[in-house]
N, CA, C and O atoms as a DFTB+ gen file, in Angstrom:
680 C
 N C O
     1  1     112.917      80.072     116.600
     2  2     113.907      79.953     117.656
     3  2     114.242      78.495     117.947
     4  3     115.210      78.210     118.652
     5  1     113.461      77.582     117.416
     6  2     113.716      76.173     117.706
     7  2     115.051      75.714     117.122
     8  3     115.609      74.712     117.569
     9  1     115.565      76.438     116.127
    10  2     116.845      76.071     115.526
    11  2     118.019      76.489     116.407
    12  3     119.148      76.053     116.181
    13  1     117.764      77.327     117.406
    14  2     118.810      77.813     118.300
    15  2     118.437      77.466     119.744
    16  3     117.945      78.327     120.473
    17  1     118.659      76.233     120.163
    18  2     118.179      75.795     121.478
    19  2     118.814      76.548     122.656
    20  3     118.136      76.791     123.654
    21  1     120.070      76.914     122.565
    22  2     120.708      77.616     123.674
    23  2     120.164      79.033     123.819
    24  3     119.964      79.511     124.935
    25  1     119.925      79.702     122.700
    26  2     119.346      81.045     122.758
    27  2     117.931      80.958     123.310
    28  3     117.528      81.777     124.136
    29  1     117.184      79.969     122.853
    30  2     115.816      79.779     123.316
    31  2     115.791      79.514     124.827
    32  3     114.948      80.052     125.545
    33  1     116.691      78.709     125.280
    34  2     116.792      78.384     126.710
    35  2     117.136      79.630     127.523
    36  3     116.563      79.854     128.590
    37  1     118.056      80.429     127.029
    38  2     118.453      81.661     127.707
    39  2     117.289      82.647     127.774
    40  3     117.065      83.289     128.800
    41  1     116.556      82.759     126.676
    42  2     115.434      83.695     126.636
    43  2     114.262      83.240     127.499
    44  3     113.518      84.071     128.020
    45  1     114.092      81.929     127.655
    46  2     113.020      81.417     128.521
    47  2     113.275      81.779     129.977
    48  3     112.330      81.968     130.744
    49  1     114.553      81.879     130.368
    50  2     114.888      82.231     131.749
    51  2     114.577      83.681     132.062
    52  3     114.219      84.015     133.191
    53  1     114.714      84.556     131.048
    54  2     114.491      85.982     131.275
    55  2     113.471      86.493     130.251
    56  3     113.819      86.745     129.097
    57  1     112.226      86.643     130.673
    58  2     111.133      87.039     129.779
    59  2     111.337      88.446     129.216
    60  3     110.963      88.695     128.070
    61  1     111.911      89.360     129.973
    62  2     112.131      90.731     129.491
    63  2     113.123      90.738     128.342
    64  3     112.950      91.473     127.370
    65  1     114.173      89.911     128.453
    66  2     115.149      89.803     127.362
    67  2     114.507      89.216     126.104
    68  3     114.863      89.584     124.984
    69  1     113.563      88.306     126.301
    70  2     112.894      87.681     125.158
    71  2     112.126      88.727     124.359
    72  3     112.200      88.736     123.130
    73  1     111.400      89.595     125.026
    74  2     110.629      90.628     124.340
    75  2     111.564      91.601     123.632
    76  3     111.316      91.980     122.487
    77  1     112.643      92.010     124.309
    78  2     113.610      92.919     123.704
    79  2     114.285      92.280     122.501
    80  3     114.477      92.923     121.469
    81  1     114.644      91.009     122.643
    82  2     115.308      90.291     121.559
    83  2     114.383      90.177     120.346
    84  3     114.803      90.444     119.220
    85  1     113.136      89.785     120.569
    86  2     112.190      89.647     119.465
    87  2     111.950      90.984     118.776
    88  3     111.849      91.040     117.550
    89  1     111.858      92.063     119.554
    90  2     111.677      93.390     118.968
    91  2     112.873      93.796     118.120
    92  3     112.714      94.378     117.047
    93  1     114.076      93.484     118.609
    94  2     115.268      93.854     117.839
    95  2     115.367      93.039     116.549
    96  3     115.815      93.557     115.525
    97  1     114.956      91.773     116.587
    98  2     114.968      90.943     115.371
    99  2     113.961      91.482     114.360
   100  3     114.271      91.588     113.173
   101  1     112.762      91.823     114.819
   102  2     111.738      92.366     113.926
   103  2     112.206      93.687     113.328
   104  3     112.010      93.940     112.139
   105  1     112.821      94.526     114.149
   106  2     113.311      95.817     113.664
   107  2     114.418      95.618     112.628
   108  3     114.448      96.307     111.608
   109  1     115.327      94.679     112.889
   110  2     116.421      94.420     111.947
   111  2     115.885      93.893     110.617
   112  3     116.312      94.339     109.552
   113  1     114.950      92.943     110.678
   114  2     114.402      92.389     109.437
   115  2     113.607      93.435     108.661
   116  3     113.616      93.431     107.430
   117  1     112.937      94.310     109.354
   118  2     112.224      95.400     108.677
   119  2     113.194      96.337     107.975
   120  3     112.915      96.804     106.870
   121  1     114.334      96.617     108.606
   122  2     115.325      97.483     107.961
   123  2     115.960      96.792     106.758
   124  3     116.290      97.450     105.772
   125  1     116.135      95.467     106.829
   126  2     116.673      94.730     105.680
   127  2     115.690      94.797     104.507
   128  3     116.099      94.996     103.363
   129  1     114.408      94.633     104.790
   130  2     113.390      94.691     103.738
   131  2     113.367      96.077     103.103
   132  3     113.316      96.195     101.879
   133  1     113.403      97.125     103.922
   134  2     113.374      98.479     103.350
   135  2     114.641      98.775     102.560
   136  3     114.591      99.482     101.554
   137  1     115.777      98.241     103.005
   138  2     117.026      98.429     102.270
   139  2     116.966      97.731     100.914
   140  3     117.390      98.298      99.907
   141  1     116.442      96.503     100.882
   142  2     116.311      95.786      99.615
   143  2     115.344      96.496      98.678
   144  3     115.566      96.545      97.468
   145  1     114.276      97.043      99.235
   146  2     113.337      97.777      98.394
   147  2     113.961      99.054      97.853
   148  3     113.590      99.524      96.778
   149  1     114.909      99.617      98.597
   150  2     115.597     100.807      98.108
   151  2     116.530     100.457      96.952
   152  3     116.590     101.191      95.966
   153  1     117.265      99.333      97.060
   154  2     118.188      98.940      96.003
   155  2     117.468      98.353      94.792
   156  3     117.872      98.583      93.653
   157  1     116.408      97.599      95.039
   158  2     115.653      96.957      93.965
   159  2     114.190      97.380      94.085
   160  3     113.359      96.598      94.546
   161  1     113.869      98.600      93.679
   162  2     112.529      99.130      93.931
   163  2     111.410      98.418      93.189
   164  3     110.296      98.327      93.705
   165  1     111.674      97.920      92.010
   166  2     110.585      97.318      91.245
   167  2     110.670      95.800      91.187
   168  3     110.184      95.187      90.236
   169  1     111.276      95.195      92.185
   170  2     111.356      93.738      92.190
   171  2     109.994      93.103      92.496
   172  3     109.806      91.908      92.269
   173  1     109.052      93.889      93.008
   174  2     107.713      93.364      93.227
   175  2     107.015      93.109      91.900
   176  3     106.038      92.362      91.851
   177  1     107.496      93.713      90.834
   178  2     106.905      93.559      89.511
   179  2     107.628      92.500      88.701
   180  3     107.829      92.671      87.498
   181  1     108.022      91.410      89.341
   182  2     108.774      90.378      88.634
   183  2     107.978      89.798      87.471
   184  3     108.544      89.481      86.424
   185  1     106.681      89.660      87.652
   186  2     105.880      89.101      86.572
   187  2     105.888      90.019      85.354
   188  3     105.887      89.546      84.218
   189  1     105.895      91.332      85.588
   190  2     105.873      92.243      84.456
   191  2     107.225      92.295      83.741
   192  3     107.310      92.820      82.630
   193  1     108.271      91.766      84.353
   194  2     109.594      91.750      83.734
   195  2     109.984      90.354      83.251
   196  3     111.159      90.091      82.998
   197  1     109.018      89.472      83.126
   198  2     109.320      88.110      82.686
   199  2     109.779      88.072      81.232
   200  3     110.381      87.089      80.800
   201  1     109.504      89.117      80.484
   202  2     109.911      89.162      79.078
   203  2     111.428      89.166      78.935
   204  3     111.945      88.774      77.889
   205  1     112.152      89.601      79.966
   206  2     113.618      89.620      79.893
   207  2     114.156      88.193      79.920
   208  3     115.084      87.866      79.181
   209  1     113.584      87.350      80.760
   210  2     114.065      85.977      80.895
   211  2     113.526      85.052      79.815
   212  3     114.213      84.128      79.380
   213  1     112.286      85.305      79.382
   214  2     111.643      84.444      78.386
   215  2     110.981      85.296      77.311
   216  3     109.753      85.381      77.265
   217  1     111.762      85.923      76.453
   218  2     111.157      86.843      75.472
   219  2     110.283      86.172      74.428
   220  3     109.424      86.827      73.838
   221  1     110.478      84.882      74.184
   222  2     109.721      84.221      73.125
   223  2     108.542      83.417      73.668
   224  3     107.751      82.877      72.894
   225  1     108.422      83.335      74.982
   226  2     107.337      82.561      75.567
   227  2     106.292      83.416      76.262
   228  3     105.166      82.963      76.468
   229  1     106.634      84.612      76.619
   230  2     105.741      85.439      77.416
   231  2     104.756      86.228      76.557
   232  3     105.078      86.683      75.459
   233  1     103.565      86.371      77.085
   234  2     102.574      87.242      76.458
   235  2     102.531      88.581      77.164
   236  3     101.857      89.511      76.721
   237  1     103.255      88.668      78.263
   238  2     103.247      89.862      79.097
   239  2     104.264      90.852      78.540
   240  3     105.455      90.753      78.834
   241  1     103.804      91.793      77.748
   242  2     104.703      92.801      77.208
   243  2     104.470      94.111      77.925
   244  3     103.539      94.244      78.721
   245  1     105.319      95.074      77.638
   246  2     105.389      96.334      78.368
   247  2     104.006      96.886      78.706
   248  3     103.230      97.241      77.818
   249  1     103.718      96.952      79.981
   250  2     102.463      97.558      80.425
   251  2     102.646      99.072      80.469
   252  3     103.733      99.575      80.754
   253  1     101.581      99.772      80.187
   254  2     101.539     101.244      80.170
   255  2     102.788     101.867      79.528
   256  3     103.370     102.810      80.065
   257  1     103.180     101.335      78.394
   258  2     104.324     101.862      77.648
   259  2     103.839     102.367      76.300
   260  3     102.673     102.200      75.942
   261  1     104.742     102.982      75.565
   262  2     104.379     103.480      74.250
   263  2     104.184     102.330      73.262
   264  3     104.723     101.238      73.441
   265  1     103.420     102.594      72.242
   266  2     103.041     101.580      71.266
   267  2     104.245     101.108      70.460
   268  3     104.312      99.935      70.093
   269  1     105.198     101.996      70.176
   270  2     106.345     101.606      69.348
   271  2     107.187     100.538      70.046
   272  3     107.705      99.645      69.376
   273  1     107.338     100.602      71.362
   274  2     108.100      99.583      72.086
   275  2     107.387      98.238      72.019
   276  3     108.028      97.195      71.889
   277  1     106.059      98.263      72.109
   278  2     105.290      97.017      72.018
   279  2     105.423      96.397      70.629
   280  3     105.559      95.181      70.498
   281  1     105.385      97.232      69.596
   282  2     105.512      96.733      68.225
   283  2     106.903      96.146      67.998
   284  3     107.045      95.089      67.385
   285  1     107.929      96.841      68.497
   286  2     109.301      96.316      68.358
   287  2     109.435      94.979      69.072
   288  3     110.062      94.056      68.552
   289  1     108.843      94.868      70.275
   290  2     108.937      93.619      71.023
   291  2     108.221      92.494      70.288
   292  3     108.717      91.367      70.253
   293  1     107.078      92.779      69.709
   294  2     106.377      91.759      68.935
   295  2     107.203      91.327      67.729
   296  3     107.209      90.149      67.371
   297  1     107.901      92.272      67.101
   298  2     108.793      91.930      65.996
   299  2     109.943      91.042      66.459
   300  3     110.342      90.110      65.761
   301  1     110.467      91.342      67.641
   302  2     111.544      90.521      68.203
   303  2     111.052      89.108      68.474
   304  3     111.756      88.137      68.196
   305  1     109.846      88.993      69.016
   306  2     109.296      87.671      69.347
   307  2     109.101      86.793      68.126
   308  3     109.182      85.569      68.223
   309  1     108.845      87.400      66.986
   310  2     108.575      86.626      65.775
   311  2     109.820      86.359      64.941
   312  3     109.727      85.701      63.905
   313  1     110.976      86.846      65.358
   314  2     112.219      86.669      64.609
   315  2     112.796      85.278      64.904
   316  3     113.231      85.008      66.023
   317  1     112.799      84.409      63.906
   318  2     113.248      83.019      64.082
   319  2     114.748      82.923      64.355
   320  3     115.178      82.065      65.125
   321  1     115.546      83.788      63.737
   322  2     116.993      83.725      63.970
   323  2     117.328      84.116      65.413
   324  3     118.267      83.582      66.002
   325  1     116.568      85.034      65.967
   326  2     116.802      85.401      67.367
   327  2     116.380      84.290      68.316
   328  3     116.969      84.131      69.385
   329  1     115.368      83.523      67.936
   330  2     114.961      82.376      68.766
   331  2     116.099      81.366      68.864
   332  3     116.370      80.823      69.934
   333  1     116.752      81.124      67.748
   334  2     117.891      80.194      67.748
   335  2     119.043      80.780      68.572
   336  3     119.693      80.068      69.337
   337  1     119.288      82.081      68.409
   338  2     120.339      82.738      69.173
   339  2     120.067      82.713      70.670
   340  3     120.995      82.601      71.470
   341  1     118.810      82.815      71.046
   342  2     118.438      82.776      72.464
   343  2     118.790      81.433      73.083
   344  3     119.163      81.365      74.254
   345  1     118.675      80.372      72.307
   346  2     119.010      79.035      72.801
   347  2     120.516      78.805      72.841
   348  3     120.992      77.999      73.640
   349  1     121.272      79.497      71.993
   350  2     122.711      79.260      71.891
   351  2     123.555      80.138      72.803
   352  3     124.684      79.769      73.128
   353  1     123.044      81.281      73.221
   354  2     123.818      82.229      74.024
   355  2     123.255      82.319      75.430
   356  3     122.102      81.969      75.682
   357  1     124.099      82.799      76.347
   358  2     123.570      83.092      77.673
   359  2     122.749      84.379      77.592
   360  3     122.760      85.064      76.570
   361  1     122.050      84.696      78.656
   362  2     121.064      85.773      78.635
   363  2     121.668      87.136      78.301
   364  3     121.143      87.854      77.450
   365  1     122.764      87.497      78.965
   366  2     123.372      88.817      78.724
   367  2     123.924      88.928      77.302
   368  3     123.763      89.962      76.654
   369  1     124.564      87.880      76.823
   370  2     125.113      87.894      75.466
   371  2     123.994      88.019      74.439
   372  3     124.133      88.734      73.447
   373  1     122.896      87.330      74.674
   374  2     121.759      87.418      73.757
   375  2     121.253      88.853      73.676
   376  3     121.032      89.371      72.581
   377  1     121.066      89.500      74.827
   378  2     120.514      90.856      74.798
   379  2     121.512      91.855      74.225
   380  3     121.105      92.862      73.646
   381  1     122.811      91.596      74.375
   382  2     123.800      92.470      73.727
   383  2     123.717      92.355      72.212
   384  3     123.810      93.361      71.509
   385  1     123.545      91.136      71.700
   386  2     123.449      90.936      70.257
   387  2     122.144      91.513      69.704
   388  3     122.111      91.999      68.574
   389  1     121.084      91.461      70.485
   390  2     119.801      92.023      70.057
   391  2     119.882      93.546      69.989
   392  3     119.118      94.173      69.256
   393  1     120.795      94.139      70.739
   394  2     120.927      95.592      70.823
   395  2     121.142      96.288      69.497
   396  3     120.755      97.448      69.352
   397  1     121.740      95.628      68.531
   398  2     121.968      96.251      67.221
   399  2     120.653      96.469      66.474
   400  3     120.469      97.491      65.812
   401  1     119.749      95.510      66.586
   402  2     118.500      95.582      65.830
   403  2     117.348      96.201      66.633
   404  3     116.493      96.893      66.081
   405  1     117.341      95.937      67.949
   406  2     116.274      96.434      68.828
   407  2     116.900      97.152      70.021
   408  3     116.878      96.617      71.130
   409  1     117.454      98.344      69.825
   410  2     118.220      98.995      70.890
   411  2     117.401      99.378      72.128
   412  3     117.900      99.279      73.249
   413  1     116.171      99.808      71.941
   414  2     115.357     100.238      73.089
   415  2     115.030      99.052      73.985
   416  3     115.146      99.143      75.207
   417  1     114.629      97.965      73.395
   418  2     114.249      96.781      74.160
   419  2     115.472      96.158      74.814
   420  3     115.419      95.766      75.980
   421  1     116.567      96.064      74.081
   422  2     117.789      95.476      74.630
   423  2     118.323      96.320      75.787
   424  3     118.816      95.778      76.776
   425  1     118.226      97.629      75.665
   426  2     118.690      98.515      76.735
   427  2     117.888      98.294      78.007
   428  3     118.458      98.237      79.097
   429  1     116.581      98.170      77.881
   430  2     115.737      97.907      79.055
   431  2     116.061      96.555      79.681
   432  3     116.114      96.430      80.904
   433  1     116.277      95.549      78.845
   434  2     116.583      94.215      79.361
   435  2     117.929      94.207      80.086
   436  3     118.052      93.618      81.160
   437  1     118.931      94.857      79.505
   438  2     120.251      94.872      80.138
   439  2     120.241      95.659      81.444
   440  3     120.976      95.321      82.372
   441  1     119.419      96.700      81.529
   442  2     119.300      97.430      82.796
   443  2     118.713      96.551      83.891
   444  3     119.051      96.704      85.065
   445  1     117.836      95.634      83.511
   446  2     117.277      94.696      84.487
   447  2     118.325      93.672      84.931
   448  3     118.315      93.225      86.078
   449  1     119.224      93.306      84.020
   450  2     120.192      92.250      84.315
   451  2     121.474      92.754      84.968
   452  3     122.190      91.963      85.581
   453  1     121.786      94.033      84.858
   454  2     123.066      94.563      85.337
   455  2     123.302      94.339      86.832
   456  3     124.408      93.929      87.184
   457  1     122.355      94.575      87.731
   458  2     122.675      94.361      89.150
   459  2     123.112      92.943      89.449
   460  3     123.977      92.725      90.298
   461  1     122.524      91.973      88.761
   462  2     122.868      90.595      89.034
   463  2     124.207      90.219      88.418
   464  3     124.935      89.396      88.974
   465  1     124.535      90.804      87.294
   466  2     125.839      90.543      86.678
   467  2     126.953      91.096      87.550
   468  3     127.983      90.443      87.713
   469  1     126.771      92.286      88.116
   470  2     127.819      92.860      88.952
   471  2     127.980      92.067      90.240
   472  3     129.095      91.927      90.742
   473  1     126.898      91.553      90.777
   474  2     126.996      90.716      91.973
   475  2     127.772      89.452      91.645
   476  3     128.606      89.014      92.437
   477  1     127.507      88.865      90.494
   478  2     128.215      87.653      90.088
   479  2     129.710      87.923      89.959
   480  3     130.526      87.124      90.419
   481  1     130.070      89.031      89.344
   482  2     131.485      89.366      89.172
   483  2     132.172      89.512      90.529
   484  3     133.285      89.025      90.726
   485  1     131.514      90.172      91.439
   486  2     132.075      90.395      92.766
   487  2     132.274      89.066      93.484
   488  3     133.333      88.823      94.063
   489  1     131.263      88.208      93.449
   490  2     131.353      86.920      94.131
   491  2     132.412      86.021      93.499
   492  3     133.146      85.334      94.209
   493  1     132.494      86.022      92.176
   494  2     133.505      85.186      91.526
   495  2     134.907      85.715      91.816
   496  3     135.845      84.931      91.962
   497  1     135.057      87.034      91.899
   498  2     136.358      87.609      92.252
   499  2     136.775      87.244      93.654
   500  3     137.939      86.929      93.899
   501  1     135.827      87.285      94.585
   502  2     136.148      86.906      95.961
   503  2     136.502      85.429      96.049
   504  3     137.444      85.066      96.753
   505  1     135.772      84.574      95.352
   506  2     136.077      83.135      95.362
   507  2     137.456      82.864      94.781
   508  3     138.191      82.017      95.289
   509  1     137.807      83.575      93.726
   510  2     139.134      83.413      93.122
   511  2     140.215      83.874      94.086
   512  3     141.261      83.236      94.202
   513  1     139.968      84.975      94.774
   514  2     140.936      85.475      95.752
   515  2     141.137      84.469      96.876
   516  3     142.269      84.249      97.307
   517  1     140.068      83.859      97.354
   518  2     140.175      82.850      98.412
   519  2     140.994      81.664      97.924
   520  3     141.777      81.089      98.680
   521  1     140.812      81.299      96.659
   522  2     141.576      80.187      96.094
   523  2     143.057      80.536      95.985
   524  3     143.913      79.692      96.248
   525  1     143.363      81.769      95.603
   526  2     144.762      82.179      95.445
   527  2     145.480      82.335      96.783
   528  3     146.659      82.002      96.898
   529  1     144.780      82.834      97.784
   530  2     145.408      83.106      99.076
   531  2     145.371      81.843      99.942
   532  3     144.446      81.653     100.731
   533  1     146.352      81.007      99.794
   534  2     146.478      79.818     100.629
   535  2     147.693      79.993     101.524
   536  3     148.409      80.988     101.415
   537  1     147.926      79.042     102.396
   538  2     149.101      79.118     103.270
   539  2     150.385      79.055     102.458
   540  3     151.396      79.644     102.838
   541  1     150.342      78.340     101.341
   542  2     151.534      78.222     100.504
   543  2     151.779      79.502      99.699
   544  3     152.920      79.814      99.357
   545  1     150.721      80.232      99.400
   546  2     150.849      81.462      98.598
   547  2     150.195      82.604      99.355
   548  3     149.093      83.028      99.007
   549  1     150.841      83.093     100.357
   550  2     150.233      84.131     101.177
   551  2     150.866      85.496     100.950
   552  3     150.953      86.302     101.877
   553  1     151.312      85.763      99.715
   554  2     151.854      87.080      99.408
   555  2     150.783      88.131      99.610
   556  3     149.603      87.860      99.391
   557  1     151.171      89.320     100.023
   558  2     150.201      90.371     100.259
   559  2     149.656      90.953      98.953
   560  3     148.497      91.365      98.901
   561  1     150.470      90.993      97.904
   562  2     150.062      91.605      96.650
   563  2     149.678      90.515      95.643
   564  3     150.545      89.913      95.010
   565  1     148.400      90.274      95.505
   566  2     147.923      89.266      94.558
   567  2     147.264      89.908      93.341
   568  3     146.531      89.254      92.599
   569  1     147.536      91.193      93.148
   570  2     146.866      91.956      92.090
   571  2     147.064      91.323      90.716
   572  3     146.094      91.137      89.982
   573  1     148.294      90.991      90.359
   574  2     148.571      90.452      89.022
   575  2     148.020      89.034      88.876
   576  3     147.476      88.676      87.831
   577  1     148.165      88.233      89.932
   578  2     147.625      86.872      89.874
   579  2     146.103      86.897      89.742
   580  3     145.523      86.113      88.990
   581  1     145.472      87.795      90.473
   582  2     144.020      87.895      90.439
   583  2     143.541      88.373      89.068
   584  3     142.531      87.886      88.559
   585  1     144.257      89.316      88.474
   586  2     143.900      89.808      87.145
   587  2     143.974      88.679      86.127
   588  3     143.081      88.542      85.291
   589  1     145.020      87.872      86.188
   590  2     145.146      86.748      85.246
   591  2     144.067      85.698      85.487
   592  3     143.519      85.139      84.537
   593  1     143.762      85.432      86.749
   594  2     142.766      84.407      87.060
   595  2     141.360      84.828      86.648
   596  3     140.558      83.981      86.254
   597  1     141.047      86.112      86.731
   598  2     139.702      86.601      86.403
   599  2     139.534      86.981      84.936
   600  3     138.414      87.225      84.488
   601  1     140.622      87.032      84.189
   602  2     140.542      87.435      82.786
   603  2     139.785      86.399      81.968
   604  3     139.965      85.194      82.144
   605  1     138.943      86.885      81.076
   606  2     138.213      85.994      80.179
   607  2     138.993      85.722      78.900
   608  3     138.594      84.882      78.093
   609  1     140.094      86.423      78.714
   610  2     140.921      86.246      77.528
   611  2     141.771      84.996      77.696
   612  3     142.479      84.845      78.692
   613  1     141.699      84.120      76.735
   614  2     142.492      82.885      76.771
   615  2     143.880      83.174      76.213
   616  3     143.994      83.775      75.145
   617  1     144.934      82.761      76.908
   618  2     146.283      83.030      76.410
   619  2     146.626      82.146      75.213
   620  3     146.221      80.985      75.149
   621  1     147.376      82.706      74.267
   622  2     147.854      81.954      73.118
   623  2     149.239      81.422      73.496
   624  3     150.254      82.076      73.258
   625  1     149.262      80.246      74.077
   626  2     150.497      79.666      74.616
   627  2     151.532      79.458      73.511
   628  3     152.720      79.702      73.725
   629  1     151.103      79.018      72.355
   630  2     152.037      78.775      71.246
   631  2     152.756      80.061      70.858
   632  3     153.969      80.051      70.650
   633  1     152.032      81.153      70.759
   634  2     152.641      82.433      70.399
   635  2     153.597      82.908      71.489
   636  3     154.668      83.435      71.190
   637  1     153.216      82.725      72.739
   638  2     154.087      83.134      73.848
   639  2     155.381      82.320      73.879
   640  3     156.457      82.868      74.118
   641  1     155.275      81.022      73.638
   642  2     156.454      80.158      73.648
   643  2     157.364      80.483      72.471
   644  3     158.584      80.506      72.631
   645  1     156.801      80.732      71.298
   646  2     157.602      81.057      70.118
   647  2     158.326      82.390      70.262
   648  3     159.368      82.599      69.641
   649  1     157.783      83.295      71.077
   650  2     158.422      84.598      71.270
   651  2     159.641      84.513      72.194
   652  3     160.444      85.444      72.236
   653  1     159.785      83.422      72.925
   654  2     160.921      83.270      73.844
   655  2     162.050      82.517      73.178
   656  3     161.828      81.649      72.334
   657  1     163.262      82.860      73.569
   658  2     164.433      82.187      73.019
   659  2     164.799      81.051      73.960
   660  3     164.756      81.187      75.183
   661  1     165.164      79.915      73.347
   662  2     165.590      78.764      74.155
   663  2     166.904      79.068      74.831
   664  3     167.631      79.976      74.429
   665  1     167.200      78.308      75.851
   666  2     168.458      78.454      76.548
   667  2     169.622      78.111      75.592
   668  3     169.735      76.970      75.142
   669  1     170.469      79.078      75.288
   670  2     171.580      78.771      74.355
   671  2     172.628      77.885      75.059
   672  3     172.820      77.960      76.272
   673  1     173.278      77.070      74.271
   674  2     174.345      76.216      74.849
   675  2     175.611      77.035      75.015
   676  3     175.838      78.001      74.286
   677  1     176.406      76.658      75.947
   678  2     177.643      77.397      76.234
   679  2     178.759      76.929      75.383
   680  3     179.874      77.440      75.490
């Protein structure tokens, strides 16, 4: 409460409000914790999922899993071409490329990464929308502008320009 001096001052004047306020804060934080545990139930096992972030450095492989998954993971760890690919690609791209050769392991890794990828997409979309919606450009329908801004496809400007006809002379 030291970060909020006015609230602290107000609560010092009325002791009953202080107890009620503290109880409501504790109750709210408890509900936030239970909500996070509902959305991310196995986040307490972060150490057991370290193989997703560092597949070539970790000794911690699938606990209480079938032997074939462990053998496949050991094969993945010893693959030198995948080690180079891990350094050259981002995490999601690496696991997508691994999916052709090690589908079970790649599927598990991508399931771990999906919630964070969707959060990133949502946040980047909102940031782009905030950038597009300025006082100078306050149109209500920004659907097409937003689609172009969020697209990962790079436009071929030369092809687009060549497809247009120049202004003919009169």
